[in-house]
C-alpha positions as CSV (number, residue, x, y, z in Angstrom):
1,M,-35.1,39.0,-4.5
2,R,-32.1,37.8,-5.6
3,P,-31.4,33.6,-6.1
4,L,-28.6,32.3,-3.9
5,I,-25.2,31.7,-5.5
6,N,-23.5,28.5,-4.3
7,R,-20.0,30.2,-4.1
8,S,-17.0,27.9,-4.2
9,P,-14.4,28.9,-2.1
10,L,-11.8,27.5,-5.2
11,P,-11.0,29.8,-8.0
12,G,-13.0,29.3,-11.3
13,M,-12.9,26.1,-13.5
14,A,-10.1,27.3,-16.0
15,L,-8.0,28.4,-13.2
16,S,-8.4,25.1,-11.2
17,A,-7.8,23.1,-13.8
18,G,-4.8,24.3,-14.8
19,I,-3.4,24.2,-11.6
20,T,-4.5,20.7,-11.2
21,L,-3.3,19.8,-14.3
22,T,0.0,21.5,-14.0
23,L,0.8,20.1,-10.6
24,L,-0.3,16.4,-12.1
25,S,1.9,16.8,-14.9
26,L,5.2,17.8,-12.8
27,V,4.5,15.1,-10.2
28,V,3.1,12.1,-12.2
29,L,2.7,12.4,-16.0
30,L,6.0,14.1,-16.4
31,P,8.3,11.3,-14.7
32,I,6.2,8.5,-16.4
33,G,6.5,10.0,-19.7
34,A,10.2,10.3,-19.4
35,L,10.4,6.7,-18.3
36,L,8.2,5.6,-21.3
37,L,10.1,7.5,-23.7
38,K,13.4,6.2,-22.5
39,G,12.2,2.8,-23.0
40,A,10.9,3.7,-26.7
41,T,14.6,5.3,-27.3
42,A,15.9,1.9,-26.2
43,G,13.6,-0.1,-28.0
44,F,11.3,-3.6,-27.2
45,P,14.4,-6.2,-27.7
46,S,17.0,-4.1,-25.4
47,L,14.4,-4.0,-22.7
48,W,12.8,-7.5,-23.0
49,A,16.7,-8.7,-23.0
50,E,17.4,-6.8,-19.6
51,V,14.1,-8.0,-17.8
52,N,14.4,-11.6,-19.2
53,T,16.9,-13.1,-16.8
54,P,16.2,-15.5,-13.6
55,R,17.4,-12.6,-11.3
56,I,14.9,-10.0,-12.8
57,W,11.9,-12.3,-12.4
58,G,12.4,-13.6,-9.2
59,A,13.2,-10.2,-8.1
60,L,10.0,-9.1,-9.7
61,Y,7.9,-12.2,-8.4
62,L,9.3,-11.4,-4.8
63,S,8.3,-7.9,-4.5
64,F,4.8,-8.2,-5.9
65,R,4.1,-11.4,-4.0
66,L,4.9,-10.2,-0.7
67,S,3.6,-6.9,-1.2
68,F,0.0,-8.3,-2.0
69,I,0.3,-10.6,0.7
70,A,1.4,-7.4,3.0
71,A,-1.6,-5.8,1.5
72,V,-3.6,-8.3,2.2
73,I,-2.6,-8.6,5.6
74,N,-3.3,-4.9,6.3
75,L,-6.6,-5.0,4.7
76,V,-7.9,-7.4,7.6
77,F,-5.8,-5.7,10.1
78,G,-6.1,-2.0,9.5
79,V,-10.0,-2.5,9.0
80,A,-10.0,-4.2,12.8
81,L,-8.0,-1.5,13.9
82,A,-9.8,1.1,12.7
83,W,-12.5,-0.2,14.0
84,V,-11.1,-0.7,17.4
85,L,-10.1,3.1,17.5
86,V,-13.5,4.5,16.9
87,R,-15.8,2.2,18.3
88,Y,-14.1,1.2,21.9
89,R,-12.8,3.7,24.5
90,F,-9.9,2.0,26.5
91,P,-6.7,3.3,28.1
92,G,-4.2,4.3,25.7
93,R,-6.4,4.5,22.8
94,R,-5.2,8.1,22.1
95,L,-1.6,7.0,21.9
96,L,-2.5,4.0,19.8
97,D,-4.3,6.1,17.3
98,A,-0.9,8.4,17.2
99,A,1.0,5.4,16.9
100,V,-0.7,4.4,13.8
101,D,0.8,7.2,12.0
102,L,4.2,6.8,13.0
103,P,5.5,4.8,9.7
104,F,4.2,8.0,7.7
105,A,6.5,10.4,9.9
106,L,9.4,7.9,10.7
107,P,12.1,7.7,7.8
108,T,12.0,4.6,5.7
109,A,16.0,4.0,6.3
110,V,15.6,4.4,10.3
111,A,12.4,1.9,10.1
112,G,14.5,-0.4,8.4
113,I,17.4,-0.3,11.1
114,A,14.8,-0.6,13.7
115,L,13.1,-3.4,12.4
116,T,16.2,-5.2,11.9
117,A,17.9,-4.3,15.3
118,L,14.6,-6.4,16.8
119,Y,14.4,-9.0,14.7
120,A,18.0,-10.1,13.8
121,P,19.1,-12.7,15.6
122,N,20.7,-11.1,18.3
123,G,17.7,-8.9,18.6
124,A,15.2,-8.5,21.0
125,F,12.6,-10.3,19.2
126,G,15.0,-11.9,16.5
127,S,16.7,-14.0,19.5
128,I,13.1,-15.1,20.9
129,A,12.3,-16.4,16.9
130,R,15.9,-17.9,17.0
131,D,15.3,-20.0,20.1
132,L,12.1,-21.4,18.5
133,G,14.1,-22.5,15.5
134,F,13.4,-19.9,12.5
135,K,14.7,-17.0,11.6
136,I,12.9,-13.5,10.7
137,A,15.6,-11.1,9.9
138,Y,17.8,-11.4,6.4
139,T,14.9,-13.7,5.3
140,Q,11.0,-13.2,3.2
141,W,10.0,-13.1,6.7
142,G,11.6,-9.6,7.3
143,I,10.6,-8.4,3.8
144,L,7.1,-9.4,4.7
145,L,7.4,-7.6,8.2
146,A,8.6,-4.3,6.9
147,L,6.0,-4.1,4.1
148,I,3.3,-4.4,6.6
149,F,4.8,-2.2,8.8
150,V,4.9,0.8,6.0
151,G,1.5,-0.1,4.6
152,L,-0.8,-0.7,7.4
153,P,-1.7,3.1,8.2
154,F,-3.1,3.5,4.7
155,V,-5.7,1.1,5.3
156,T,-6.6,2.2,9.1
157,R,-6.6,5.7,7.9
158,T,-8.8,5.4,4.7
159,V,-11.5,3.1,6.4
160,Q,-11.5,5.3,10.0
161,P,-13.7,8.3,8.8
162,V,-16.2,5.5,7.3
163,V,-16.3,3.6,10.4
164,E,-17.1,7.3,12.2
165,E,-20.0,8.0,9.6
166,I,-21.8,4.5,10.2
167,E,-24.5,5.3,12.9
168,R,-24.9,2.7,15.8
169,E,-28.7,3.1,15.3
170,V,-28.2,0.7,12.1
171,E,-26.6,-2.1,13.4
172,E,-29.3,-2.0,16.6
173,A,-31.9,-2.0,13.8
174,S,-30.4,-5.3,12.1
175,A,-30.1,-6.5,15.8
176,T,-33.5,-5.7,16.6
177,L,-34.9,-7.6,13.3
178,G,-33.5,-10.7,14.7
179,A,-29.9,-10.9,12.8
180,T,-26.8,-12.1,14.6
181,R,-23.7,-10.2,14.7
182,A,-21.9,-12.4,12.4
183,Y,-24.9,-11.5,9.8
184,T,-24.7,-7.6,11.0
185,L,-21.4,-7.8,10.0
186,R,-21.3,-9.6,6.9
187,R,-24.5,-7.8,5.1
188,V,-24.8,-4.4,6.9
189,V,-21.4,-3.5,7.9
190,L,-18.9,-4.5,5.7
191,P,-20.8,-3.7,2.7
192,M,-20.5,0.2,3.6
193,L,-16.8,-0.6,4.3
194,T,-16.0,-2.2,1.2
195,P,-15.0,0.7,-0.8
196,A,-13.0,2.2,1.4
197,A,-11.2,-0.6,2.8
198,L,-10.2,-1.6,-0.8
199,T,-9.1,1.9,-1.5
200,G,-6.8,1.5,1.7
201,F,-5.7,-1.7,0.1
202,A,-4.8,-0.5,-3.3
203,L,-2.6,2.4,-1.4
204,S,-1.1,-0.3,0.7
205,L,0.0,-2.6,-2.0
206,A,1.3,0.6,-4.0
207,R,3.5,1.4,-1.0
208,A,4.9,-1.8,-0.6
209,V,5.6,-2.4,-4.2
210,G,8.1,0.6,-4.4
211,E,9.3,0.2,-0.9
212,Y,13.1,0.3,-0.4
213,G,14.4,2.2,2.8
214,S,12.8,0.1,5.1
215,V,13.4,-3.2,3.4
216,I,16.9,-3.4,2.0
217,F,18.3,-3.3,5.8
218,I,16.2,-6.8,6.8
219,A,16.2,-8.0,3.5
220,G,19.5,-9.7,3.2
221,N,19.6,-8.9,-0.6
222,I,20.4,-12.2,-1.8
223,P,19.7,-12.7,-5.4
224,L,17.0,-15.1,-6.4
225,K,16.1,-15.1,-2.5
226,T,15.6,-11.8,-0.5
227,E,16.4,-9.4,-3.6
228,I,13.7,-7.1,-4.4
229,A,13.1,-5.4,-7.6
230,P,13.7,-1.6,-6.4
231,L,17.1,-2.7,-5.3
232,L,17.9,-3.8,-8.7
233,I,16.8,-0.4,-9.9
234,V,19.0,1.2,-7.8
235,I,22.1,-1.1,-8.8
236,K,21.6,-1.0,-12.5
237,L,21.7,3.1,-12.2
238,E,25.1,2.5,-10.0
239,E,26.4,0.2,-12.9
240,F,25.2,3.3,-15.3
241,N,23.0,0.5,-17.3
242,Y,20.1,3.3,-17.2
243,V,18.5,0.8,-20.2
244,G,18.2,-1.9,-17.5
245,A,16.8,0.2,-14.7
246,T,14.4,1.4,-17.3
247,A,13.3,-1.9,-18.2
248,I,12.8,-2.8,-14.6
249,G,10.8,0.4,-14.0
250,I,8.6,-0.1,-17.0
251,A,8.2,-3.5,-16.0
252,M,6.8,-2.5,-12.4
253,L,5.0,0.1,-13.8
254,L,2.9,-2.2,-16.3
255,I,2.3,-4.8,-13.4
256,S,1.2,-2.4,-10.8
257,F,-1.2,-0.7,-13.5
258,A,-2.6,-3.7,-14.0
259,M,-3.2,-5.0,-10.5
260,L,-4.5,-1.1,-9.7
261,L,-7.1,-1.3,-12.7
262,M,-8.4,-4.8,-11.2
263,I,-8.7,-3.3,-8.0
264,N,-10.5,-0.4,-9.1
265,A,-13.1,-2.6,-11.2
266,I,-13.4,-4.3,-8.1
267,Q,-14.3,-0.8,-6.2
268,V,-16.8,0.2,-9.0
269,F,-18.6,-3.4,-9.1
270,S,-18.8,-3.1,-5.0
271,R,-20.4,0.5,-5.0
272,R,-22.8,-0.6,-7.8
273,R,-23.7,-3.6,-5.6
274,I,-24.0,-1.3,-2.6
275,G,-26.1,1.2,-4.4
276,Y,-29.0,-2.0,-5.8
277,V,-29.2,-3.4,-2.2
């Protein structure tokens, strides 16, 4: 009797690894390598001189601060939205489920124009805000709104399959043992959702940091107030200041790498903690 062979639909190890590494190099490693090579050619003093200005630091601080806040908001509401879409049945659920993917399909420039039209002082929602005494478009609130819009689907779509795999019997067993809903949510449900939620948070953060098209229309682009770092890169390129654009790009790369490394460390810790529970 012949032993059972576990055949894989993918080709052999060498061919699969070769295709994967080739695509990874073309899409990720080569652009990053070219950026670092350009920075090494310019030298650290030139890069530091380009970055070490109040305008650049202000744009970097604004981009990463608002991106982090938007990712946190998306983490909370994205998990809640995924839970509602999976666990509840209500009229319009399929329509809402399809609308979650709208930021994926909608061009970012179109999203920016639409958000600006809605939240400008003479827009449908902007006029209401104006009557209440505050402004959304052309302020940091507008930037935050755009970043939330583009990043929410990353959390929802990452968490949704995990919610589908959680059996209701687990929650019912917790309830029969006398646990309250809050205790079941905190000690049973959330630990199972944490790794996926952190992955969605990281994806949302990464998307928000590099977002350009949906932000520039609603931001106002005022230096030291509503100017984002990706816009400065475009400005430097239009001025043929390639060293300046490289310096900002490397600064964003290093800060993003540090933040994502910290998030991955938290993910590893959460997975190990779940394993010990």
